[in-house]
PDB file of the backbone (N, CA, C, O) and the ligand in Angstrom, with CONECT records:
HET     CU  A 101       1
ATOM      1  N   GLN A   1      -1.016   5.137   2.337  1.00  0.00           N
ATOM      2  CA  GLN A   1      -2.358   4.845   2.542  1.00  0.00           C
ATOM      3  C   GLN A   1      -2.422   3.227   2.591  1.00  0.00           C
ATOM      4  O   GLN A   1      -1.777   2.596   1.754  1.00  0.00           O
ATOM      5  N   ARG A   2      -3.132   2.607   3.485  1.00  0.00           N
ATOM      6  CA  ARG A   2      -3.197   1.136   3.760  1.00  0.00           C
ATOM      7  C   ARG A   2      -4.520   0.891   2.870  1.00  0.00           C
ATOM      8  O   ARG A   2      -5.522   1.595   2.997  1.00  0.00           O
ATOM      9  N   VAL A   3      -4.419  -0.215   1.925  1.00  0.00           N
ATOM     10  CA  VAL A   3      -5.559  -0.695   1.151  1.00  0.00           C
ATOM     11  C   VAL A   3      -5.523  -2.094   1.241  1.00  0.00           C
ATOM     12  O   VAL A   3      -4.496  -2.742   1.450  1.00  0.00           O
ATOM     13  N   GLU A   4      -6.781  -2.614   1.064  1.00  0.00           N
ATOM     14  CA  GLU A   4      -6.762  -4.084   1.070  1.00  0.00           C
ATOM     15  C   GLU A   4      -7.301  -4.582  -0.372  1.00  0.00           C
ATOM     16  O   GLU A   4      -8.135  -4.016  -1.078  1.00  0.00           O
ATOM     17  N   MET A   5      -6.614  -5.778  -0.622  1.00  0.00           N
ATOM     18  CA  MET A   5      -7.000  -6.085  -2.074  1.00  0.00           C
ATOM     19  C   MET A   5      -7.275  -7.618  -1.924  1.00  0.00           C
ATOM     20  O   MET A   5      -6.478  -8.373  -1.367  1.00  0.00           O
ATOM     21  N   THR A   6      -8.310  -7.965  -2.395  1.00  0.00           N
ATOM     22  CA  THR A   6      -8.630  -9.345  -2.473  1.00  0.00           C
ATOM     23  C   THR A   6      -8.583 -10.117  -3.690  1.00  0.00           C
ATOM     24  O   THR A   6      -9.231  -9.758  -4.673  1.00  0.00           O
ATOM     25  N   PHE A   7      -7.706 -11.381  -3.696  1.00  0.00           N
ATOM     26  CA  PHE A   7      -7.431 -12.034  -4.865  1.00  0.00           C
ATOM     27  C   PHE A   7      -8.677 -13.040  -4.731  1.00  0.00           C
ATOM     28  O   PHE A   7      -8.762 -13.711  -3.702  1.00  0.00           O
ATOM     29  N   HIS A   8      -9.672 -13.169  -5.766  1.00  0.00           N
ATOM     30  CA  HIS A   8     -10.559 -13.956  -6.035  1.00  0.00           C
ATOM     31  C   HIS A   8     -10.335 -15.167  -7.117  1.00  0.00           C
ATOM     32  O   HIS A   8     -10.608 -14.933  -8.295  1.00  0.00           O
ATOM     33  N   ASN A   9      -9.829 -16.491  -6.728  1.00  0.00           N
ATOM     34  CA  ASN A   9      -9.407 -17.293  -7.689  1.00  0.00           C
ATOM     35  C   ASN A   9     -10.577 -18.155  -7.998  1.00  0.00           C
ATOM     36  O   ASN A   9     -10.914 -18.978  -7.146  1.00  0.00           O
ATOM     37  N   MET A  10     -11.358 -18.051  -9.318  1.00  0.00           N
ATOM     38  CA  MET A  10     -12.207 -18.860  -9.583  1.00  0.00           C
ATOM     39  C   MET A  10     -11.704 -19.894 -10.651  1.00  0.00           C
ATOM     40  O   MET A  10     -12.545 -20.272 -11.466  1.00  0.00           O
ATOM     41  N   SER A  11     -10.415 -20.402 -10.744  1.00  0.00           N
ATOM     42  CA  SER A  11     -10.109 -21.406 -11.478  1.00  0.00           C
ATOM     43  C   SER A  11      -9.605 -22.569 -10.590  1.00  0.00           C
ATOM     44  O   SER A  11      -9.340 -22.373  -9.404  1.00  0.00           O
ATOM     45  N   MET A  12      -9.481 -23.716 -11.143  1.00  0.00           N
ATOM     46  CA  MET A  12      -8.930 -25.022 -10.433  1.00  0.00           C
ATOM     47  C   MET A  12      -7.565 -25.087 -10.256  1.00  0.00           C
ATOM     48  O   MET A  12      -7.052 -26.161  -9.943  1.00  0.00           O
ATOM     49  N   MET A  13      -6.806 -23.944 -10.435  1.00  0.00           N
ATOM     50  CA  MET A  13      -5.294 -24.070 -10.326  1.00  0.00           C
ATOM     51  C   MET A  13      -4.931 -22.964  -9.254  1.00  0.00           C
ATOM     52  O   MET A  13      -5.535 -21.893  -9.198  1.00  0.00           O
ATOM     53  N   GLY A  14      -3.845 -23.327  -8.369  1.00  0.00           N
ATOM     54  CA  GLY A  14      -3.639 -22.462  -7.498  1.00  0.00           C
ATOM     55  C   GLY A  14      -2.529 -21.390  -8.171  1.00  0.00           C
ATOM     56  O   GLY A  14      -1.795 -21.734  -9.097  1.00  0.00           O
ATOM     57  N   HIS A  15      -2.509 -20.160  -7.630  1.00  0.00           N
ATOM     58  CA  HIS A  15      -1.591 -19.196  -8.200  1.00  0.00           C
ATOM     59  C   HIS A  15      -0.964 -18.262  -7.181  1.00  0.00           C
ATOM     60  O   HIS A  15      -1.643 -17.495  -6.499  1.00  0.00           O
ATOM     61  N   PRO A  16       0.394 -18.357  -7.102  1.00  0.00           N
ATOM     62  CA  PRO A  16       1.050 -17.552  -6.161  1.00  0.00           C
ATOM     63  C   PRO A  16       1.344 -16.290  -6.654  1.00  0.00           C
ATOM     64  O   PRO A  16       2.157 -16.190  -7.573  1.00  0.00           O
ATOM     65  N   MET A  17       0.677 -15.077  -6.068  1.00  0.00           N
ATOM     66  CA  MET A  17       0.608 -13.885  -6.489  1.00  0.00           C
ATOM     67  C   MET A  17       1.782 -12.851  -5.908  1.00  0.00           C
ATOM     68  O   MET A  17       1.981 -12.673  -4.706  1.00  0.00           O
ATOM     69  N   HIS A  18       2.355 -12.351  -6.742  1.00  0.00           N
ATOM     70  CA  HIS A  18       3.564 -11.530  -6.234  1.00  0.00           C
ATOM     71  C   HIS A  18       3.294 -10.188  -6.563  1.00  0.00           C
ATOM     72  O   HIS A  18       2.802  -9.882  -7.649  1.00  0.00           O
ATOM     73  N   LEU A  19       3.632  -9.234  -5.550  1.00  0.00           N
ATOM     74  CA  LEU A  19       3.512  -7.808  -5.918  1.00  0.00           C
ATOM     75  C   LEU A  19       5.068  -7.241  -5.710  1.00  0.00           C
ATOM     76  O   LEU A  19       5.784  -7.584  -4.770  1.00  0.00           O
ATOM     77  N   HIS A  20       5.370  -6.516  -6.531  1.00  0.00           N
ATOM     78  CA  HIS A  20       6.851  -5.910  -6.723  1.00  0.00           C
ATOM     79  C   HIS A  20       6.794  -4.726  -5.371  1.00  0.00           C
ATOM     80  O   HIS A  20       5.740  -4.282  -4.915  1.00  0.00           O
ATOM     81  N   GLY A  21       7.768  -4.465  -5.025  1.00  0.00           N
ATOM     82  CA  GLY A  21       8.307  -3.080  -4.217  1.00  0.00           C
ATOM     83  C   GLY A  21       7.460  -2.920  -2.745  1.00  0.00           C
ATOM     84  O   GLY A  21       7.536  -1.931  -2.017  1.00  0.00           O
ATOM     85  N   HIS A  22       6.697  -4.038  -2.504  1.00  0.00           N
ATOM     86  CA  HIS A  22       5.986  -3.941  -1.191  1.00  0.00           C
ATOM     87  C   HIS A  22       6.009  -5.226  -0.429  1.00  0.00           C
ATOM     88  O   HIS A  22       6.286  -6.298  -0.966  1.00  0.00           O
ATOM     89  N   HIS A  23       5.725  -5.098   0.783  1.00  0.00           N
ATOM     90  CA  HIS A  23       5.221  -6.368   1.457  1.00  0.00           C
ATOM     91  C   HIS A  23       3.837  -6.234   1.912  1.00  0.00           C
ATOM     92  O   HIS A  23       3.483  -5.121   2.302  1.00  0.00           O
ATOM     93  N   PHE A  24       2.992  -7.216   1.920  1.00  0.00           N
ATOM     94  CA  PHE A  24       1.881  -7.116   2.364  1.00  0.00           C
ATOM     95  C   PHE A  24       1.599  -8.040   3.610  1.00  0.00           C
ATOM     96  O   PHE A  24       2.471  -8.815   4.005  1.00  0.00           O
ATOM     97  N   GLN A  25       0.268  -7.939   4.272  1.00  0.00           N
ATOM     98  CA  GLN A  25       0.031  -8.706   5.157  1.00  0.00           C
ATOM     99  C   GLN A  25      -1.208  -9.466   4.992  1.00  0.00           C
ATOM    100  O   GLN A  25      -2.225  -8.795   4.812  1.00  0.00           O
ATOM    101  N   VAL A  26      -1.319 -10.778   5.021  1.00  0.00           N
ATOM    102  CA  VAL A  26      -2.435 -11.650   4.778  1.00  0.00           C
ATOM    103  C   VAL A  26      -3.568 -11.425   5.898  1.00  0.00           C
ATOM    104  O   VAL A  26      -3.425 -11.845   7.046  1.00  0.00           O
ATOM    105  N   VAL A  27      -4.575 -10.806   5.513  1.00  0.00           N
ATOM    106  CA  VAL A  27      -5.485 -10.554   6.555  1.00  0.00           C
ATOM    107  C   VAL A  27      -6.764 -11.361   6.741  1.00  0.00           C
ATOM    108  O   VAL A  27      -7.425 -11.259   7.775  1.00  0.00           O
ATOM    109  N   ALA A  28      -7.127 -12.198   5.691  1.00  0.00           N
ATOM    110  CA  ALA A  28      -8.084 -13.071   5.472  1.00  0.00           C
ATOM    111  C   ALA A  28      -7.886 -14.027   4.460  1.00  0.00           C
ATOM    112  O   ALA A  28      -7.109 -13.821   3.528  1.00  0.00           O
ATOM    113  N   ILE A  29      -8.792 -15.459   4.633  1.00  0.00           N
ATOM    114  CA  ILE A  29      -8.744 -16.399   3.745  1.00  0.00           C
ATOM    115  C   ILE A  29     -10.391 -16.725   3.839  1.00  0.00           C
ATOM    116  O   ILE A  29     -11.060 -16.896   4.858  1.00  0.00           O
ATOM    117  N   ASN A  30     -10.805 -16.753   2.479  1.00  0.00           N
ATOM    118  CA  ASN A  30     -12.263 -17.137   2.323  1.00  0.00           C
ATOM    119  C   ASN A  30     -13.032 -16.326   3.324  1.00  0.00           C
ATOM    120  O   ASN A  30     -13.899 -16.970   3.915  1.00  0.00           O
ATOM    121  N   GLY A  31     -12.906 -14.964   3.678  1.00  0.00           N
ATOM    122  CA  GLY A  31     -13.590 -14.107   4.413  1.00  0.00           C
ATOM    123  C   GLY A  31     -13.314 -14.296   5.964  1.00  0.00           C
ATOM    124  O   GLY A  31     -13.871 -13.547   6.767  1.00  0.00           O
ATOM    125  N   THR A  32     -12.506 -15.234   6.356  1.00  0.00           N
ATOM    126  CA  THR A  32     -12.210 -15.421   7.836  1.00  0.00           C
ATOM    127  C   THR A  32     -10.877 -14.519   8.192  1.00  0.00           C
ATOM    128  O   THR A  32      -9.746 -14.864   7.849  1.00  0.00           O
ATOM    129  N   ARG A  33     -11.169 -13.308   8.931  1.00  0.00           N
ATOM    130  CA  ARG A  33     -10.167 -12.594   9.127  1.00  0.00           C
ATOM    131  C   ARG A  33      -9.093 -13.130  10.211  1.00  0.00           C
ATOM    132  O   ARG A  33      -9.465 -13.848  11.139  1.00  0.00           O
ATOM    133  N   PHE A  34      -7.918 -12.796  10.068  1.00  0.00           N
ATOM    134  CA  PHE A  34      -6.677 -13.003  11.156  1.00  0.00           C
ATOM    135  C   PHE A  34      -5.514 -12.125  10.738  1.00  0.00           C
ATOM    136  O   PHE A  34      -5.469 -11.504   9.675  1.00  0.00           O
ATOM    137  N   ALA A  35      -4.606 -12.131  11.646  1.00  0.00           N
ATOM    138  CA  ALA A  35      -3.371 -11.403  11.596  1.00  0.00           C
ATOM    139  C   ALA A  35      -2.319 -12.158  11.103  1.00  0.00           C
ATOM    140  O   ALA A  35      -1.479 -12.605  11.884  1.00  0.00           O
ATOM    141  N   GLY A  36      -2.227 -12.438   9.447  1.00  0.00           N
ATOM    142  CA  GLY A  36      -1.346 -13.424   9.003  1.00  0.00           C
ATOM    143  C   GLY A  36       0.063 -12.714   8.778  1.00  0.00           C
ATOM    144  O   GLY A  36       0.335 -11.575   9.156  1.00  0.00           O
ATOM    145  N   ALA A  37       0.912 -13.584   8.098  1.00  0.00           N
ATOM    146  CA  ALA A  37       2.397 -13.107   7.938  1.00  0.00           C
ATOM    147  C   ALA A  37       2.489 -11.896   6.875  1.00  0.00           C
ATOM    148  O   ALA A  37       1.655 -11.567   6.031  1.00  0.00           O
ATOM    149  N   LEU A  38       3.550 -11.418   7.119  1.00  0.00           N
ATOM    150  CA  LEU A  38       4.107 -10.100   6.239  1.00  0.00           C
ATOM    151  C   LEU A  38       4.759 -11.044   5.159  1.00  0.00           C
ATOM    152  O   LEU A  38       5.360 -12.062   5.503  1.00  0.00           O
ATOM    153  N   ARG A  39       4.616 -10.664   3.807  1.00  0.00           N
ATOM    154  CA  ARG A  39       5.296 -11.383   2.678  1.00  0.00           C
ATOM    155  C   ARG A  39       4.877 -10.600   1.386  1.00  0.00           C
ATOM    156  O   ARG A  39       3.912  -9.843   1.285  1.00  0.00           O
ATOM    157  N   ASP A  40       5.790 -10.931   0.416  1.00  0.00           N
ATOM    158  CA  ASP A  40       5.566 -10.249  -0.826  1.00  0.00           C
ATOM    159  C   ASP A  40       4.824 -11.189  -1.796  1.00  0.00           C
ATOM    160  O   ASP A  40       4.264 -10.619  -2.733  1.00  0.00           O
ATOM    161  N   THR A  41       4.740 -12.298  -1.745  1.00  0.00           N
ATOM    162  CA  THR A  41       3.878 -13.419  -2.365  1.00  0.00           C
ATOM    163  C   THR A  41       3.049 -14.233  -1.558  1.00  0.00           C
ATOM    164  O   THR A  41       3.426 -14.814  -0.540  1.00  0.00           O
ATOM    165  N   VAL A  42       1.808 -14.263  -2.083  1.00  0.00           N
ATOM    166  CA  VAL A  42       0.880 -15.184  -1.519  1.00  0.00           C
ATOM    167  C   VAL A  42       0.151 -16.270  -2.191  1.00  0.00           C
ATOM    168  O   VAL A  42      -0.532 -15.888  -3.141  1.00  0.00           O
ATOM    169  N   TYR A  43       0.126 -17.566  -1.925  1.00  0.00           N
ATOM    170  CA  TYR A  43      -0.444 -18.454  -2.669  1.00  0.00           C
ATOM    171  C   TYR A  43      -2.071 -18.413  -2.684  1.00  0.00           C
ATOM    172  O   TYR A  43      -2.667 -18.310  -1.612  1.00  0.00           O
ATOM    173  N   VAL A  44      -2.708 -18.487  -3.784  1.00  0.00           N
ATOM    174  CA  VAL A  44      -4.059 -18.352  -3.716  1.00  0.00           C
ATOM    175  C   VAL A  44      -4.696 -19.764  -4.190  1.00  0.00           C
ATOM    176  O   VAL A  44      -4.666 -20.168  -5.352  1.00  0.00           O
ATOM    177  N   PRO A  45      -5.235 -20.396  -3.177  1.00  0.00           N
ATOM    178  CA  PRO A  45      -5.484 -21.861  -3.529  1.00  0.00           C
ATOM    179  C   PRO A  45      -6.731 -21.780  -4.662  1.00  0.00           C
ATOM    180  O   PRO A  45      -7.368 -20.737  -4.809  1.00  0.00           O
ATOM    181  N   PRO A  46      -7.012 -22.999  -5.449  1.00  0.00           N
ATOM    182  CA  PRO A  46      -8.038 -22.975  -6.234  1.00  0.00           C
ATOM    183  C   PRO A  46      -9.375 -22.769  -5.706  1.00  0.00           C
ATOM    184  O   PRO A  46      -9.727 -23.337  -4.672  1.00  0.00           O
ATOM    185  N   MET A  47     -10.143 -21.990  -6.355  1.00  0.00           N
ATOM    186  CA  MET A  47     -11.763 -21.554  -5.781  1.00  0.00           C
ATOM    187  C   MET A  47     -11.547 -20.931  -4.422  1.00  0.00           C
ATOM    188  O   MET A  47     -12.280 -21.249  -3.485  1.00  0.00           O
ATOM    189  N   SER A  48     -10.684 -20.160  -4.297  1.00  0.00           N
ATOM    190  CA  SER A  48     -10.578 -19.360  -2.864  1.00  0.00           C
ATOM    191  C   SER A  48     -10.412 -18.012  -2.932  1.00  0.00           C
ATOM    192  O   SER A  48     -10.251 -17.527  -4.052  1.00  0.00           O
ATOM    193  N   MET A  49     -10.415 -17.233  -1.890  1.00  0.00           N
ATOM    194  CA  MET A  49     -10.327 -15.893  -1.872  1.00  0.00           C
ATOM    195  C   MET A  49      -9.211 -15.591  -0.642  1.00  0.00           C
ATOM    196  O   MET A  49      -9.287 -16.141   0.457  1.00  0.00           O
ATOM    197  N   VAL A  50      -8.188 -14.646  -1.004  1.00  0.00           N
ATOM    198  CA  VAL A  50      -7.242 -14.344  -0.168  1.00  0.00           C
ATOM    199  C   VAL A  50      -7.215 -12.875  -0.023  1.00  0.00           C
ATOM    200  O   VAL A  50      -7.165 -12.184  -1.041  1.00  0.00           O
ATOM    201  N   THR A  51      -7.243 -12.340   1.135  1.00  0.00           N
ATOM    202  CA  THR A  51      -7.307 -10.579   1.366  1.00  0.00           C
ATOM    203  C   THR A  51      -5.877 -10.438   1.638  1.00  0.00           C
ATOM    204  O   THR A  51      -5.302 -11.389   2.168  1.00  0.00           O
ATOM    205  N   VAL A  52      -5.215  -9.358   1.339  1.00  0.00           N
ATOM    206  CA  VAL A  52      -4.053  -8.711   1.871  1.00  0.00           C
ATOM    207  C   VAL A  52      -4.144  -7.231   2.102  1.00  0.00           C
ATOM    208  O   VAL A  52      -4.819  -6.516   1.361  1.00  0.00           O
ATOM    209  N   ALA A  53      -3.552  -6.827   3.000  1.00  0.00           N
ATOM    210  CA  ALA A  53      -3.326  -5.263   3.320  1.00  0.00           C
ATOM    211  C   ALA A  53      -2.028  -4.940   2.879  1.00  0.00           C
ATOM    212  O   ALA A  53      -1.050  -5.677   3.011  1.00  0.00           O
ATOM    213  N   VAL A  54      -2.036  -3.623   2.258  1.00  0.00           N
ATOM    214  CA  VAL A  54      -0.845  -3.113   1.599  1.00  0.00           C
ATOM    215  C   VAL A  54      -0.643  -1.694   1.988  1.00  0.00           C
ATOM    216  O   VAL A  54      -1.458  -0.823   1.683  1.00  0.00           O
ATOM    217  N   ASP A  55       0.521  -1.442   2.710  1.00  0.00           N
ATOM    218  CA  ASP A  55       0.775   0.153   2.768  1.00  0.00           C
ATOM    219  C   ASP A  55       1.407   0.640   1.478  1.00  0.00           C
ATOM    220  O   ASP A  55       2.503   0.240   1.087  1.00  0.00           O
ATOM    221  N   ALA A  56       0.743   1.421   0.915  1.00  0.00           N
ATOM    222  CA  ALA A  56       1.082   1.874  -0.438  1.00  0.00           C
ATOM    223  C   ALA A  56       2.675   2.603  -0.335  1.00  0.00           C
ATOM    224  O   ALA A  56       2.916   3.445   0.529  1.00  0.00           O
ATOM    225  N   GLY A  57       3.492   2.244  -1.132  1.00  0.00           N
ATOM    226  CA  GLY A  57       4.818   2.671  -0.846  1.00  0.00           C
ATOM    227  C   GLY A  57       5.119   3.806  -2.168  1.00  0.00           C
ATOM    228  O   GLY A  57       4.181   4.419  -2.676  1.00  0.00           O
ATOM    229  N   GLU A  58       6.328   3.957  -2.563  1.00  0.00           N
ATOM    230  CA  GLU A  58       6.610   4.889  -3.485  1.00  0.00           C
ATOM    231  C   GLU A  58       5.695   5.097  -4.764  1.00  0.00           C
ATOM    232  O   GLU A  58       5.266   4.094  -5.336  1.00  0.00           O
ATOM    233  N   ALA A  59       5.406   6.261  -5.195  1.00  0.00           N
ATOM    234  CA  ALA A  59       4.563   6.487  -6.073  1.00  0.00           C
ATOM    235  C   ALA A  59       5.260   5.859  -7.410  1.00  0.00           C
ATOM    236  O   ALA A  59       6.352   6.215  -7.853  1.00  0.00           O
ATOM    237  N   ALA A  60       4.350   4.777  -8.008  1.00  0.00           N
ATOM    238  CA  ALA A  60       4.783   4.205  -9.137  1.00  0.00           C
ATOM    239  C   ALA A  60       3.746   3.248  -9.826  1.00  0.00           C
ATOM    240  O   ALA A  60       2.674   3.136  -9.230  1.00  0.00           O
ATOM    241  N   GLU A  61       3.884   2.624 -10.856  1.00  0.00           N
ATOM    242  CA  GLU A  61       3.178   1.380 -11.336  1.00  0.00           C
ATOM    243  C   GLU A  61       3.861   0.164 -10.927  1.00  0.00           C
ATOM    244  O   GLU A  61       4.902  -0.154 -11.501  1.00  0.00           O
ATOM    245  N   TRP A  62       3.351  -0.588  -9.936  1.00  0.00           N
ATOM    246  CA  TRP A  62       4.303  -1.824  -9.639  1.00  0.00           C
ATOM    247  C   TRP A  62       3.623  -3.081 -10.049  1.00  0.00           C
ATOM    248  O   TRP A  62       2.412  -3.279  -9.951  1.00  0.00           O
ATOM    249  N   MET A  63       4.469  -3.878 -10.499  1.00  0.00           N
ATOM    250  CA  MET A  63       3.813  -5.291 -11.149  1.00  0.00           C
ATOM    251  C   MET A  63       3.215  -6.018 -10.160  1.00  0.00           C
ATOM    252  O   MET A  63       3.754  -6.107  -9.057  1.00  0.00           O
ATOM    253  N   LEU A  64       2.259  -6.507 -10.385  1.00  0.00           N
ATOM    254  CA  LEU A  64       1.481  -7.651  -9.788  1.00  0.00           C
ATOM    255  C   LEU A  64       1.114  -8.756 -10.571  1.00  0.00           C
ATOM    256  O   LEU A  64       0.214  -8.712 -11.409  1.00  0.00           O
ATOM    257  N   HIS A  65       1.843  -9.820 -10.299  1.00  0.00           N
ATOM    258  CA  HIS A  65       1.509 -11.011 -11.280  1.00  0.00           C
ATOM    259  C   HIS A  65       1.666 -12.346 -10.342  1.00  0.00           C
ATOM    260  O   HIS A  65       2.008 -12.392  -9.160  1.00  0.00           O
ATOM    261  N   CYS A  66       1.286 -13.497 -11.290  1.00  0.00           N
ATOM    262  CA  CYS A  66       1.267 -14.823 -10.674  1.00  0.00           C
ATOM    263  C   CYS A  66       2.767 -15.162 -11.119  1.00  0.00           C
ATOM    264  O   CYS A  66       3.363 -14.755 -12.116  1.00  0.00           O
ATOM    265  N   HIS A  67       3.201 -15.994 -10.135  1.00  0.00           N
ATOM    266  CA  HIS A  67       4.689 -16.382 -10.142  1.00  0.00           C
ATOM    267  C   HIS A  67       4.754 -17.790 -10.757  1.00  0.00           C
ATOM    268  O   HIS A  67       5.838 -18.344 -10.940  1.00  0.00           O
ATOM    269  N   HIS A  68       3.761 -18.272 -11.025  1.00  0.00           N
ATOM    270  CA  HIS A  68       3.871 -19.358 -12.114  1.00  0.00           C
ATOM    271  C   HIS A  68       4.233 -19.203 -13.458  1.00  0.00           C
ATOM    272  O   HIS A  68       3.418 -18.756 -14.265  1.00  0.00           O
ATOM    273  N   MET A  69       5.571 -19.580 -13.845  1.00  0.00           N
ATOM    274  CA  MET A  69       5.984 -18.831 -15.094  1.00  0.00           C
ATOM    275  C   MET A  69       5.169 -18.857 -16.503  1.00  0.00           C
ATOM    276  O   MET A  69       5.123 -17.957 -17.343  1.00  0.00           O
ATOM    277  N   PRO A  70       4.525 -20.158 -16.535  1.00  0.00           N
ATOM    278  CA  PRO A  70       3.466 -20.176 -17.618  1.00  0.00           C
ATOM    279  C   PRO A  70       2.422 -19.338 -17.434  1.00  0.00           C
ATOM    280  O   PRO A  70       1.953 -18.777 -18.425  1.00  0.00           O
ATOM    281  N   HIS A  71       1.970 -19.144 -16.374  1.00  0.00           N
ATOM    282  CA  HIS A  71       0.784 -18.111 -16.257  1.00  0.00           C
ATOM    283  C   HIS A  71       1.177 -16.689 -16.450  1.00  0.00           C
ATOM    284  O   HIS A  71       0.452 -15.877 -17.024  1.00  0.00           O
ATOM    285  N   LEU A  72       2.412 -16.398 -15.924  1.00  0.00           N
ATOM    286  CA  LEU A  72       2.953 -15.094 -16.125  1.00  0.00           C
ATOM    287  C   LEU A  72       3.183 -14.757 -17.614  1.00  0.00           C
ATOM    288  O   LEU A  72       2.821 -13.693 -18.117  1.00  0.00           O
ATOM    289  N   ALA A  73       3.891 -15.868 -18.359  1.00  0.00           N
ATOM    290  CA  ALA A  73       4.254 -15.667 -19.764  1.00  0.00           C
ATOM    291  C   ALA A  73       2.809 -15.561 -20.519  1.00  0.00           C
ATOM    292  O   ALA A  73       2.777 -14.811 -21.494  1.00  0.00           O
ATOM    293  N   SER A  74       1.603 -16.251 -20.151  1.00  0.00           N
ATOM    294  CA  SER A  74       0.477 -15.944 -20.741  1.00  0.00           C
ATOM    295  C   SER A  74      -0.261 -14.670 -20.451  1.00  0.00           C
ATOM    296  O   SER A  74      -1.353 -14.457 -20.977  1.00  0.00           O
ATOM    297  N   GLY A  75       0.254 -13.890 -19.700  1.00  0.00           N
ATOM    298  CA  GLY A  75      -0.494 -12.575 -19.462  1.00  0.00           C
ATOM    299  C   GLY A  75      -1.146 -12.550 -18.043  1.00  0.00           C
ATOM    300  O   GLY A  75      -2.078 -11.764 -17.872  1.00  0.00           O
ATOM    301  N   MET A  76      -0.805 -13.206 -17.189  1.00  0.00           N
ATOM    302  CA  MET A  76      -1.367 -13.232 -15.709  1.00  0.00           C
ATOM    303  C   MET A  76      -0.714 -12.000 -15.009  1.00  0.00           C
ATOM    304  O   MET A  76      -0.096 -12.248 -13.973  1.00  0.00           O
ATOM    305  N   MET A  77      -0.757 -10.940 -15.359  1.00  0.00           N
ATOM    306  CA  MET A  77      -0.032  -9.768 -14.540  1.00  0.00           C
ATOM    307  C   MET A  77      -0.800  -8.517 -14.854  1.00  0.00           C
ATOM    308  O   MET A  77      -1.475  -8.319 -15.864  1.00  0.00           O
ATOM    309  N   THR A  78      -0.581  -7.613 -13.737  1.00  0.00           N
ATOM    310  CA  THR A  78      -1.185  -6.309 -14.012  1.00  0.00           C
ATOM    311  C   THR A  78      -0.403  -5.436 -13.185  1.00  0.00           C
ATOM    312  O   THR A  78       0.639  -5.861 -12.685  1.00  0.00           O
ATOM    313  N   THR A  79      -0.878  -4.004 -12.943  1.00  0.00           N
ATOM    314  CA  THR A  79      -0.021  -3.182 -12.152  1.00  0.00           C
ATOM    315  C   THR A  79      -0.855  -2.807 -10.934  1.00  0.00           C
ATOM    316  O   THR A  79      -2.086  -2.784 -10.921  1.00  0.00           O
ATOM    317  N   PHE A  80      -0.116  -2.539  -9.991  1.00  0.00           N
ATOM    318  CA  PHE A  80      -0.879  -2.030  -8.599  1.00  0.00           C
ATOM    319  C   PHE A  80      -0.179  -0.575  -8.473  1.00  0.00           C
ATOM    320  O   PHE A  80       0.940  -0.394  -7.994  1.00  0.00           O
ATOM    321  N   ALA A  81      -1.109   0.522  -9.031  1.00  0.00           N
ATOM    322  CA  ALA A  81      -0.719   1.892  -9.115  1.00  0.00           C
ATOM    323  C   ALA A  81      -0.772   2.512  -8.025  1.00  0.00           C
ATOM    324  O   ALA A  81      -1.808   2.438  -7.364  1.00  0.00           O
ATOM    325  N   VAL A  82       0.211   3.196  -7.613  1.00  0.00           N
ATOM    326  CA  VAL A  82       0.237   4.171  -6.329  1.00  0.00           C
ATOM    327  C   VAL A  82       0.650   5.495  -6.976  1.00  0.00           C
ATOM    328  O   VAL A  82       1.610   5.648  -7.731  1.00  0.00           O
ATOM    329  N   SER A  83      -0.284   6.501  -6.537  1.00  0.00           N
ATOM    330  CA  SER A  83      -0.195   7.738  -7.065  1.00  0.00           C
ATOM    331  C   SER A  83       0.267   8.603  -5.920  1.00  0.00           C
ATOM    332  O   SER A  83      -0.019   8.250  -4.775  1.00  0.00           O
ATOM    333  N   GLY A  84       0.988   9.754  -6.138  1.00  0.00           N
ATOM    334  CA  GLY A  84       1.775  10.645  -5.160  1.00  0.00           C
ATOM    335  C   GLY A  84       0.642  11.728  -4.558  1.00  0.00           C
ATOM    336  O   GLY A  84       0.979  12.582  -3.738  1.00  0.00           O
TER     337      GLY A  84
HETATM  338 CU    CU A 101      -1.121 -18.480 -11.729  1.00  0.00          CU2+
END
């Protein structure tokens, strides 16, 4: 199943968001849609929104986290759950 996920960064710092086990396509920045690059990490600038489209892969709980290590270390991570 293809799903879209929007990162809404309401902070004054940029966050490189990384999803394990998948590649996603960047499909919008601040609501403007376009066919962007396929990647597994996307930089979300301060005070902005980035939308990605993901084709859900193997059923598992995949880590989704900021790749800025101090942010990751302080808990900026969650899971992207794919159920079979
Ligand atoms: Cu971050």
